[in-house]
C-alpha positions as CSV (number, residue, x, y, z in Angstrom):
1,X,83.8,14.2,-92.5
2,X,80.6,12.6,-92.7
3,X,78.4,11.2,-90.2
4,X,75.1,9.6,-90.9
5,X,72.6,11.3,-89.9
6,X,70.7,8.8,-87.9
7,X,74.1,9.0,-85.2
8,X,73.0,12.5,-84.7
9,X,69.7,11.8,-84.2
10,X,69.5,8.9,-82.0
11,X,73.3,7.8,-81.5
12,X,74.2,9.9,-78.7
13,X,71.5,7.9,-76.8
14,X,72.6,5.0,-77.3
15,X,76.1,4.9,-78.4
16,X,79.0,5.3,-75.5
17,X,81.0,8.8,-75.3
18,X,84.4,8.4,-77.3
19,X,87.3,9.0,-75.3
20,X,88.1,13.1,-75.5
21,X,91.9,12.6,-74.8
22,X,92.4,9.8,-77.0
23,X,89.2,10.8,-79.7
24,X,88.8,14.0,-79.5
25,X,87.8,14.9,-82.9
26,X,84.8,12.2,-82.5
27,X,84.0,13.4,-79.1
28,X,83.8,16.8,-80.4
29,X,81.3,15.4,-82.9
30,X,79.4,13.3,-80.3
31,X,78.6,16.8,-78.1
32,X,77.2,17.8,-81.2
33,X,74.7,15.2,-81.7
34,X,73.8,15.4,-78.1
35,X,72.7,19.3,-78.4
36,X,71.0,18.3,-81.7
37,X,69.4,15.4,-80.7
38,X,67.7,17.6,-77.3
39,X,66.4,20.2,-80.1
40,X,63.8,17.5,-82.1
41,X,60.5,18.2,-81.5
42,X,59.4,14.8,-80.7
43,X,61.6,15.2,-76.9
44,X,59.5,18.1,-75.4
45,X,56.1,19.1,-77.3
46,X,54.0,16.8,-75.7
47,X,54.2,19.2,-72.5
48,X,52.5,22.5,-74.2
49,X,49.8,20.9,-76.3
50,X,46.6,21.7,-75.6
51,X,42.6,19.7,-75.6
52,X,41.2,19.5,-79.1
53,X,38.5,22.2,-79.1
54,X,35.2,21.7,-80.0
55,X,35.8,22.6,-83.5
56,X,38.4,22.1,-86.1
57,X,42.2,22.3,-85.5
58,X,44.1,23.5,-88.3
59,X,48.0,23.4,-88.3
60,X,50.2,26.0,-90.0
61,X,53.8,26.2,-90.0
62,X,57.5,27.4,-91.4
63,X,60.5,26.4,-90.4
64,X,63.2,23.9,-91.4
65,X,62.1,22.0,-88.2
66,X,58.4,22.3,-89.9
67,X,58.6,18.7,-90.8
68,X,59.9,16.7,-87.9
69,X,57.1,19.1,-86.0
70,X,54.7,18.2,-88.2
71,X,55.8,14.1,-87.5
72,X,55.8,14.9,-84.1
73,X,52.5,16.9,-83.7
74,X,50.8,14.1,-85.5
75,X,52.2,10.9,-83.1
76,X,51.1,13.1,-80.3
77,X,47.6,14.4,-80.7
78,X,44.8,12.0,-80.0
79,X,44.1,9.3,-82.8
80,X,40.2,10.1,-82.5
81,X,40.5,14.1,-82.5
82,X,40.9,15.5,-86.1
83,X,43.8,17.1,-87.2
84,X,44.8,19.1,-90.6
85,X,46.8,21.7,-92.0
86,X,50.1,22.5,-93.9
87,X,53.4,23.3,-93.1
88,X,56.4,24.4,-95.6
89,X,60.3,23.4,-94.7
90,X,63.1,23.4,-96.5
91,X,64.0,21.2,-99.6
92,X,65.4,18.2,-98.5
93,X,63.8,18.8,-95.2
94,X,61.4,16.3,-94.2
95,X,62.2,13.1,-92.1
96,X,62.0,9.7,-92.9
97,X,58.1,8.6,-91.7
98,X,58.5,6.5,-89.3
99,X,56.6,3.4,-90.0
100,X,52.3,3.0,-88.7
101,X,52.6,6.8,-88.4
102,X,49.0,7.9,-90.1
103,X,49.4,11.4,-92.3
104,X,47.0,14.0,-91.6
105,X,49.0,17.4,-91.9
106,X,50.6,18.2,-95.4
107,X,54.0,19.2,-95.9
108,X,55.6,21.2,-98.7
109,X,58.7,22.3,-99.5
110,X,60.6,25.4,-101.0
111,X,63.7,27.3,-100.9
112,X,66.0,28.6,-98.4
113,X,67.8,31.5,-97.6
114,X,66.5,33.5,-100.7
115,X,62.6,32.6,-101.1
116,X,61.1,31.2,-104.0
117,X,57.6,30.4,-105.3
118,X,56.7,27.5,-103.7
119,X,56.9,29.3,-100.5
120,X,55.2,32.1,-101.7
121,X,52.8,29.4,-102.8
122,X,52.7,28.0,-99.1
123,X,52.3,31.1,-97.4
124,X,49.2,31.9,-100.0
125,X,47.7,28.6,-99.2
126,X,48.1,29.1,-95.4
127,X,46.3,32.5,-95.4
128,X,43.1,30.7,-97.5
129,X,43.4,27.7,-94.7
130,X,42.2,30.8,-91.7
131,X,38.9,31.7,-93.6
132,X,36.3,30.6,-91.9
133,X,37.7,29.8,-88.8
134,X,35.2,30.5,-85.1
135,X,35.8,30.5,-81.7
136,X,35.5,27.1,-81.2
137,X,38.2,26.1,-83.6
138,X,41.9,25.9,-82.6
139,X,45.3,26.9,-84.8
140,X,48.5,24.5,-84.1
141,X,51.3,27.4,-85.3
142,X,54.7,25.4,-85.9
143,X,57.1,27.8,-86.1
144,X,61.0,27.5,-86.4
145,X,64.2,29.3,-87.9
146,X,64.4,29.8,-91.7
147,X,60.0,30.5,-91.5
148,X,61.2,33.6,-92.7
149,X,62.6,32.4,-96.2
150,X,60.1,29.7,-96.6
151,X,56.9,31.8,-95.8
152,X,56.8,34.7,-98.2
153,X,54.4,36.6,-99.0
154,X,55.2,40.4,-100.5
155,X,53.4,43.4,-99.3
156,X,51.2,45.0,-102.1
157,X,53.4,46.6,-104.7
158,X,55.8,44.1,-104.3
159,X,57.0,41.1,-106.1
160,X,58.5,38.0,-105.4
161,X,61.7,39.4,-107.1
162,X,62.1,42.8,-105.3
163,X,61.8,40.4,-102.3
164,X,64.5,37.8,-103.5
165,X,67.1,40.9,-104.2
166,X,66.5,42.5,-101.0
167,X,66.8,39.3,-99.1
168,X,70.0,38.9,-101.0
169,X,70.8,42.1,-100.1
170,X,70.5,41.6,-96.6
171,X,71.9,38.0,-96.2
172,X,75.4,39.2,-97.7
173,X,75.2,42.7,-95.6
174,X,76.0,41.4,-92.2
175,X,73.0,42.5,-90.6
176,X,72.1,40.8,-87.4
177,X,69.1,38.2,-87.3
178,X,66.9,40.8,-85.8
179,X,67.8,43.2,-88.2
180,X,67.0,41.7,-91.1
181,X,64.0,40.5,-89.6
182,X,62.4,43.6,-89.2
183,X,62.7,44.5,-93.0
184,X,61.5,40.8,-93.8
185,X,58.0,41.5,-91.3
186,X,57.5,44.9,-92.6
187,X,57.6,44.1,-96.6
188,X,55.4,40.7,-95.8
189,X,51.4,40.0,-95.7
190,X,51.9,37.0,-93.2
191,X,54.7,37.8,-91.1
192,X,55.0,40.1,-88.7
193,X,51.5,38.9,-86.4
194,X,49.3,38.4,-90.0
195,X,49.1,35.2,-90.1
196,X,47.5,34.8,-86.2
197,X,45.7,38.3,-86.6
198,X,43.9,36.5,-90.0
199,X,43.5,33.2,-87.6
200,X,40.6,35.6,-85.7
201,X,38.5,34.9,-83.7
202,X,40.3,31.1,-83.0
203,X,42.4,30.3,-80.4
204,X,46.1,30.1,-81.3
205,X,49.0,28.4,-80.1
206,X,51.9,28.6,-81.1
207,X,54.8,26.3,-80.7
208,X,58.1,27.5,-81.8
209,X,61.9,26.2,-81.8
210,X,64.2,29.2,-81.0
211,X,67.2,30.0,-83.4
212,X,67.7,33.3,-82.1
213,X,69.1,35.0,-79.3
214,X,67.7,35.7,-76.8
215,X,64.7,33.7,-78.1
216,X,62.4,36.1,-78.9
217,X,59.1,34.8,-80.5
218,X,59.0,38.0,-82.2
219,X,62.0,37.6,-84.1
220,X,62.0,33.6,-84.8
221,X,60.7,33.2,-88.1
222,X,60.0,36.7,-88.4
223,X,57.5,36.3,-86.2
224,X,54.1,34.9,-87.5
225,X,51.6,34.8,-84.9
226,X,53.0,37.3,-82.4
227,X,52.6,41.1,-82.1
228,X,55.4,43.1,-83.5
229,X,56.8,46.0,-82.0
230,X,59.1,47.2,-84.5
231,X,58.5,49.7,-87.0
232,X,58.3,50.6,-90.6
233,X,60.8,53.5,-89.6
234,X,63.4,50.9,-87.7
235,X,62.8,48.9,-91.4
236,X,63.8,51.9,-93.5
237,X,66.5,53.2,-91.7
238,X,68.2,49.2,-91.9
239,X,68.0,49.0,-95.1
240,X,69.9,52.6,-95.6
241,X,72.4,51.5,-92.8
242,X,73.3,48.8,-95.1
243,X,72.6,50.3,-98.6
244,X,70.3,48.3,-99.7
245,X,68.4,49.6,-102.9
246,X,64.5,49.5,-102.8
247,X,62.0,50.6,-105.0
248,X,61.0,54.0,-104.5
249,X,57.0,53.1,-103.9
250,X,58.5,51.0,-101.3
251,X,60.4,53.6,-99.5
252,X,57.5,56.0,-99.9
253,X,55.4,53.3,-98.1
254,X,57.6,53.2,-95.0
255,X,58.2,56.4,-95.1
256,X,54.4,56.5,-94.5
257,X,54.1,53.8,-92.2
258,X,51.6,51.9,-94.4
259,X,53.3,48.7,-93.9
260,X,53.0,48.3,-90.3
261,X,52.4,45.4,-88.6
262,X,50.3,44.7,-86.2
263,X,51.5,46.0,-82.2
264,X,51.6,44.4,-78.4
265,X,48.1,44.9,-76.7
266,X,46.2,44.3,-80.1
267,X,42.9,42.3,-79.5
268,X,43.9,40.3,-82.3
269,X,46.3,38.8,-80.3
270,X,43.9,38.1,-77.4
271,X,44.2,34.6,-75.7
272,X,46.9,33.3,-78.0
273,X,49.4,31.3,-76.4
274,X,53.1,30.8,-76.9
275,X,55.3,27.9,-75.9
276,X,59.3,27.4,-76.6
277,X,59.9,23.8,-77.4
278,X,63.3,23.8,-77.5
279,X,65.7,26.4,-77.0
280,X,69.8,26.9,-78.1
281,X,70.8,27.2,-74.2
282,X,68.7,23.6,-73.7
283,X,70.9,22.2,-76.0
284,X,74.0,23.5,-74.8
285,X,73.2,22.0,-71.5
286,X,72.5,18.8,-72.5
287,X,76.3,19.2,-74.4
288,X,77.6,20.2,-71.3
289,X,76.3,17.2,-69.4
290,X,77.5,15.0,-71.6
291,X,80.9,16.7,-71.1
292,X,80.8,16.0,-67.6
293,X,79.8,12.8,-67.8
294,X,83.1,12.0,-69.7
295,X,85.1,13.5,-67.3
296,X,85.9,16.3,-68.7
297,X,84.9,20.2,-67.0
298,X,82.2,22.2,-69.3
299,X,81.9,25.7,-69.3
300,X,78.7,27.7,-71.2
301,X,79.8,31.2,-72.4
302,X,76.4,32.1,-73.9
303,X,73.4,31.1,-76.5
304,X,73.1,34.9,-77.4
305,X,76.6,35.8,-78.9
306,X,76.7,37.5,-82.3
307,X,79.1,39.6,-84.3
308,X,81.3,38.9,-87.1
309,X,82.1,35.2,-87.7
310,X,85.7,35.6,-88.1
311,X,86.4,38.0,-85.4
312,X,84.0,36.0,-82.8
313,X,86.7,32.8,-84.0
314,X,89.4,35.0,-82.6
315,X,87.5,35.9,-79.4
316,X,87.0,31.9,-78.9
317,X,90.8,31.0,-80.1
318,X,91.7,34.2,-77.3
319,X,90.1,32.2,-74.3
320,X,91.5,28.9,-75.6
321,X,95.0,30.0,-75.1
322,X,94.7,31.7,-71.7
323,X,93.4,28.3,-70.6
324,X,95.9,25.8,-71.8
325,X,98.6,28.5,-70.9
326,X,97.5,29.9,-68.1
327,X,94.7,27.9,-66.4
328,X,92.6,31.2,-66.4
329,X,89.5,31.6,-67.2
330,X,89.0,27.9,-67.0
331,X,91.3,24.7,-66.1
332,X,91.7,22.1,-68.5
333,X,90.7,19.8,-69.8
334,X,88.0,21.7,-69.8
335,X,85.6,22.3,-73.1
336,X,84.0,25.6,-73.9
337,X,81.0,25.9,-75.4
338,X,78.8,28.5,-77.0
339,X,75.8,29.5,-78.8
340,X,73.9,32.3,-81.1
341,X,73.9,33.3,-84.0
342,X,77.2,35.0,-85.9
343,X,76.9,36.9,-89.8
344,X,79.8,36.6,-92.6
345,X,80.0,39.8,-94.1
346,X,80.4,38.8,-97.9
347,X,83.6,40.1,-99.7
348,X,82.8,41.1,-103.1
349,X,84.6,38.7,-105.9
350,X,85.9,39.4,-108.9
351,X,83.4,38.1,-111.9
352,X,86.2,36.3,-113.8
353,X,87.1,34.1,-111.1
354,X,86.7,30.2,-111.4
355,X,83.8,29.0,-110.0
356,X,85.7,26.8,-107.8
357,X,87.9,29.4,-106.4
358,X,84.6,31.2,-105.2
359,X,83.8,31.8,-102.0
360,X,81.5,28.8,-100.6
361,X,80.5,28.4,-96.6
362,X,78.4,29.6,-93.7
363,X,79.1,30.9,-90.5
364,X,80.2,28.1,-88.1
365,X,82.9,27.4,-91.3
366,X,84.1,31.2,-91.3
367,X,84.1,31.3,-87.5
368,X,86.6,27.8,-87.9
369,X,89.0,30.0,-90.2
370,X,88.9,33.0,-87.9
371,X,89.8,30.3,-84.5
372,X,92.5,28.6,-86.5
373,X,94.4,31.4,-87.8
374,X,94.2,33.1,-83.6
375,X,95.2,29.3,-82.5
376,X,97.8,29.1,-84.7
377,X,98.2,25.6,-83.9
378,X,97.9,26.0,-79.8
379,X,98.9,22.3,-79.1
380,X,96.3,20.5,-77.1
381,X,93.0,22.6,-78.3
382,X,90.3,21.3,-80.6
383,X,87.3,22.8,-82.0
384,X,84.2,22.1,-83.5
385,X,81.1,24.7,-84.8
386,X,78.3,23.6,-86.6
387,X,74.9,24.7,-87.2
388,X,72.3,22.6,-85.7
389,X,69.9,22.6,-88.6
390,X,72.6,20.7,-90.3
391,X,73.6,23.0,-93.3
392,X,76.3,25.6,-93.1
393,X,74.7,28.5,-95.4
394,X,74.0,26.7,-98.8
395,X,76.3,24.0,-98.8
396,X,75.8,20.3,-98.1
397,X,78.5,20.8,-95.0
398,X,76.9,21.4,-91.2
399,X,80.2,22.8,-89.8
400,X,83.7,21.8,-89.8
401,X,86.5,20.9,-87.2
402,X,89.9,22.2,-85.9
403,X,92.9,20.9,-84.8
404,X,96.1,22.0,-83.7
405,X,97.7,21.0,-87.1
406,X,95.3,22.0,-89.8
407,X,97.4,25.2,-90.7
408,X,100.0,22.8,-91.0
409,X,98.5,20.3,-92.8
410,X,96.8,23.5,-95.0
411,X,100.0,25.1,-95.5
412,X,101.6,21.4,-97.0
413,X,98.7,21.4,-99.8
414,X,99.3,24.9,-100.4
415,X,96.9,26.6,-98.7
416,X,96.8,30.2,-96.6
417,X,93.7,30.6,-94.4
418,X,94.1,34.4,-95.0
419,X,93.6,34.1,-98.5
420,X,90.2,32.0,-98.1
421,X,89.0,34.0,-95.5
422,X,89.6,36.3,-98.2
423,X,86.7,35.0,-100.3
424,X,84.9,33.5,-97.7
425,X,85.8,30.3,-98.8
426,X,85.4,28.1,-95.8
427,X,84.2,25.1,-97.4
428,X,86.8,25.3,-100.1
429,X,89.6,25.2,-97.2
430,X,88.5,22.5,-95.0
431,X,86.9,20.3,-97.4
432,X,90.5,20.0,-99.2
433,X,91.5,19.0,-95.3
434,X,89.0,16.3,-94.9
435,X,87.5,18.7,-92.1
436,X,83.7,19.0,-92.9
437,X,81.1,18.3,-90.4
438,X,78.6,16.5,-92.7
439,X,75.5,15.2,-91.2
440,X,72.5,15.4,-93.5
441,X,69.7,17.9,-92.6
442,X,69.1,17.3,-88.8
443,X,65.1,18.3,-88.9
444,X,65.5,21.1,-86.2
445,X,67.6,24.5,-85.7
446,X,68.5,25.6,-82.3
447,X,71.1,28.1,-84.0
448,X,75.0,27.7,-83.7
449,X,76.3,25.8,-81.7
450,X,80.3,25.5,-80.8
451,X,82.9,23.3,-78.5
452,X,85.8,23.7,-78.2
453,X,87.9,20.9,-76.3
454,X,91.3,22.0,-74.4
455,X,93.6,19.7,-73.2
């Protein structure tokens, strides 16, 4: 299902909420739009901006929301105050520039989720911009999810190809975002607090949009501007746990602790400030308020749900079936909302498998397949799961819809959900059913959004 981007950015504030009983799919899409709109940086950045300094103001940033954060800052910063800098975002994630908005911050693009040379060049340029800063200068750091891949600068002795290989292996391993970012911080010259340390002695203010369970700034984009409490030993243990091959020299560096990150209490962070300007919980609360305004009770399970996507889908299905059958733990009609960041362990696939049969998709789609499989066509239960950045994995969809007839419509086309789960092919499954949620890049990122409607 294709939905124009501007319907997600502006629609929820101006378009009437669809009747959930008459149009459940449109109702859930509306809730997703409300959640995304709440996380747009222009909504909340102004309250966290410091006054212009006596010296220069340099803007450095990375993440999927980088383009919209930069534009919001340009709109809010005093027109007469100097402003410049560099922000890197994902390819095709720079929003259209509003008419009349003067460009003062350079925005470049790079690859996500696997880093590329463009991200490497951006990181090198950012470090160069920190040279010569004084106590009179201000560095505004705009950080959002995706920054780990977009802001890549391998540790000494590592190549970009090394980082790409390790990153791919982590993405396919089923490791949590916290585990992945622990490794990334220790293999970098810019993440894990190193960017902020390079800015000394300037004042550093970090404005961040959270895409991680628990909203820990040291995990968001691998914490380039905040102290890191994790260790080289922990990073090495994670690599060993998931049987990820690394160069022998890197193993030695981790064992000896030579790649250690700046720790809490380090004087390099004195006087720095970190502000969360948008969080998953805020977006879930906005969606819940929209549901209640439409006369539907809304319940937020958690904004910190982690685990294997298909298994999380089965748990949600159990809750929905209990509500549908027994009115417990929630009486219907109701909406069950949740957020967080689940994982997908990618199954090995035969090398000779045709391209159109290879697994395509991401966390949201895998959740929806697990959910549909467990619901077994439960009447009155509808669902939407999507990534709030508009991209689920590496395809062009944000997520997918599930309805009581999902499995039957698939079977009519000769598709068995079990087979598609076996090859992690959520995109192929829901595309054939015309059940994809396609929003395009939303220019923000507060992680997974899941909504189940029980009528």
